[in-house]
C-alpha positions as CSV (number, residue, x, y, z in Angstrom):
1,M,-0.5,-24.0,-16.9
2,P,-1.9,-20.5,-17.1
3,F,-1.1,-17.4,-14.8
4,E,-4.7,-17.9,-13.6
5,A,-4.4,-21.5,-12.8
6,A,-0.7,-21.3,-11.1
7,V,-2.2,-18.6,-8.4
8,A,-5.1,-20.5,-7.8
9,S,-3.1,-23.7,-7.1
10,V,-1.3,-21.9,-4.3
11,P,-2.6,-22.9,-1.0
12,A,-4.2,-20.0,0.6
13,D,-2.0,-19.6,3.7
14,R,0.8,-19.5,1.0
15,L,-0.5,-15.9,-0.3
16,L,-0.5,-12.3,1.4
17,G,-4.0,-12.4,2.7
18,G,-3.5,-16.0,4.2
19,T,0.0,-14.9,5.7
20,L,-1.6,-11.7,7.3
21,H,-4.4,-14.0,9.1
22,S,-1.9,-16.1,10.4
23,L,0.1,-13.1,11.3
24,A,-2.6,-11.9,13.0
25,S,-2.9,-14.7,15.4
26,H,0.7,-14.8,16.1
27,S,2.4,-12.5,19.3
28,M,4.3,-10.5,16.8
29,G,1.2,-9.8,14.6
30,R,-0.9,-8.8,17.7
31,A,1.6,-6.0,18.1
32,M,1.2,-5.2,14.1
33,D,-1.4,-2.9,12.8
34,I,-2.9,-5.7,11.1
35,G,-6.0,-3.4,9.8
36,T,-3.5,-1.3,7.9
37,L,-1.6,-4.4,7.0
38,H,-4.7,-5.5,5.2
39,K,-5.3,-2.1,3.5
40,T,-1.7,-1.8,2.3
41,R,-2.5,-5.6,0.4
42,Q,-5.9,-4.3,-1.0
43,A,-3.8,-1.0,-2.3
44,R,-1.1,-2.6,-3.8
45,N,-3.8,-5.4,-5.3
46,W,-5.6,-2.0,-6.8
47,I,-2.4,-0.6,-7.9
48,A,-1.0,-3.8,-9.6
49,H,-4.4,-4.8,-11.4
50,E,-7.0,-1.5,-12.0
51,G,-4.7,1.2,-10.8
52,A,-3.7,2.6,-14.3
53,S,-7.0,2.2,-15.9
54,I,-8.8,5.1,-17.0
55,G,-11.5,4.2,-19.2
56,A,-11.9,4.3,-22.7
57,I,-9.2,6.2,-24.7
58,W,-11.9,8.5,-26.4
59,S,-13.4,9.9,-23.0
60,V,-9.8,10.8,-21.8
61,D,-9.8,14.3,-21.0
62,R,-7.6,16.5,-18.5
63,D,-10.1,17.0,-15.8
64,R,-11.0,13.4,-16.1
65,T,-7.9,12.0,-15.6
66,L,-6.5,14.4,-13.0
67,Q,-10.0,13.8,-10.9
68,Q,-9.3,9.8,-11.5
69,A,-5.7,10.6,-9.6
70,V,-7.6,10.8,-6.1
71,E,-8.0,6.8,-5.5
72,P,-4.1,6.3,-6.8
73,R,-2.9,8.8,-4.4
74,T,-5.2,7.1,-1.3
75,A,-3.8,3.6,-2.5
76,V,-0.3,4.8,-2.4
77,T,-0.6,6.2,1.2
78,D,-2.1,2.9,2.2
79,L,0.6,1.2,0.8
80,A,3.8,3.1,2.3
81,L,2.0,2.8,5.9
82,G,1.9,-0.8,5.5
83,G,5.7,-0.9,4.3
84,N,6.8,1.8,7.1
85,I,5.3,-1.7,9.4
86,I,6.9,-4.1,7.5
87,S,10.1,-1.9,7.4
88,Q,10.4,-1.6,10.8
89,W,9.6,-5.3,11.4
90,C,12.7,-6.2,9.2
91,Y,14.7,-3.2,10.7
92,G,14.0,-4.9,14.2
93,L,15.0,-8.7,13.1
94,A,18.3,-7.5,11.1
95,Q,19.3,-4.8,14.0
96,P,17.5,-6.2,17.3
97,H,20.0,-4.3,19.5
98,D,19.7,-0.8,17.7
99,P,17.0,1.3,18.7
100,P,14.6,2.2,15.1
101,P,15.5,5.7,13.2
102,T,12.3,7.1,14.8
103,D,12.4,10.4,12.4
104,W,12.5,8.1,9.4
105,I,9.7,5.9,10.4
106,N,7.7,9.0,11.3
107,G,8.4,10.7,8.4
108,Y,8.3,7.8,5.8
109,P,4.3,8.1,4.7
110,D,4.4,11.9,4.3
111,T,7.4,11.1,1.8
112,A,5.5,8.5,-0.4
113,D,3.1,10.9,-2.3
114,P,5.4,13.7,-3.3
115,W,7.5,10.9,-4.3
116,V,5.2,9.2,-6.6
117,F,3.3,12.2,-7.9
118,G,6.0,14.8,-8.2
119,H,5.5,17.6,-10.4
120,L,1.8,16.6,-10.5
121,R,0.8,17.5,-7.2
122,G,0.0,20.8,-8.0
123,L,-2.4,19.5,-10.7
124,L,-4.2,17.0,-8.6
125,P,-7.3,17.1,-6.6
126,K,-6.9,17.4,-3.1
127,Q,-6.0,14.1,-1.6
128,A,-8.7,12.0,0.2
129,P,-7.9,11.0,3.3
130,S,-6.0,7.4,3.6
131,S,-8.4,4.8,4.3
132,A,-5.6,3.1,6.7
133,S,-6.4,6.4,8.8
134,S,-9.8,6.1,9.3
């Protein structure tokens, strides 16, 4: 069975989008920022399926490549924001009696960009604000 057919055969409620819709109506989901989780899902899909596309190889140049890095940076930020929510949820399930590490939670989203883009950050255009914060 081809991959596309396999994905199409999975019931919608077993895919991430369906799961998020189900969570939104659950009491635990109402306490989460479901909008951020949807943006995280979209960012993950974009990174996985479109993020590396820079167009035709003969038209690639340094400035165009650096300018195109703005969208991946926004997607990485959105992914980190959602990952932070899921990590807090998992921590709460694993350590129900311990308070969450607030310093790590508060600082985590800001660590994603330097971790992913490293030394390139000085060459990249200014990062667009995260779509999750708008």
